[in-house]
N, C-alpha and C positions, 0 to 999 in steps of 0.2 A: 431663663436666668441661669447663668453659670455659677457653680459653687466655687468660691474662692477659699482655699485652705487658710485657716487661721494660724499664723505663725508669730505669736507674741515674741518680742525681743526683750521685754523687761517686765518683771513682776515686783511689786513693792507692798510690803505690809507695814503700815504705820500704826503706832499705838500712842495714845495720849494718856499717860498714867493719871489716876485720880488724885495722887499725891505727888507734888513736885519734889524731886530729890536733889540733894546738893551736888552729887558727883555720880557719874555712870557706874553701874555695878560691874566690878572687874570679873573677868572670867566667863562671860556669856559665850564668847566665841569658842573658847576651849571646851566648855560644857556641851555645846551643840556639835562641834566638828571634831573634837578630840585632838586638835593640834593648834599651834600658835598661828595667828594671821601672818600673811606675807608682809603686810604693811599696817602700820598703826600710827596715828597722829593724835595728839592731845592739844586742845586749844582753850583759850580763855581761862587760864589758871586751873585747868583740870575739870571745868564744867561741861565740856563736850569732847567727844572723841570719835574717831572713825577708824574702823578696822576692816581690812579687805583681803581677799585672796581668791585663788582659783577654786571653783566648785563645779564639778561635773564638766560640762563643756562651755562654761562661762565664768563669770565672776560674781562673788557674793560680797556684799558690803553691809556692815553694821554701823549705823550712825546713831549715837546717843547724846542727848542733851538733857537739861533739867526737866523739860516738859514734853519731850518727844523721843520716840524710839523708832527707827526705820531699819528694816531688813530689806535690801534690794538685790534682786538677782538679775543680771544682764547676760543675755545669751551672746555667744561669740558670733559676730557677723562675718559670714563668708559669702561667696558668690551665690550659693543656693539659698541662703537665708534672707537675702536682700529683697525688699518689696519690689514688685513689678507693677509700676503705675502706668 
C-alpha cells in the first residue's frame, strides 16, 4: 500500500456558545492577529458578521452569529497542493 501524503486544504473550528448572545463580540480578530481584517461584513442588523484576511500562506475567516462562532483557515491552492486523484 502506498502512503498518500495528507495535505488538508481547510481547517475549521466551530464553537456553539452555551449562552446565545445578541451581537458578535467586537475585536476578536484584532486581539488574535494584531491588525484589522482585510474584509468585514455585517448582516441581519448586526446579529452576524464575517471578517477575513490573509494568514500565512492562505486565508483566515471569522464568522460569528448569535449561536455559532467559526474560525476557518483555507490553504492557498497551487499546482503542487491540488489533489491527485
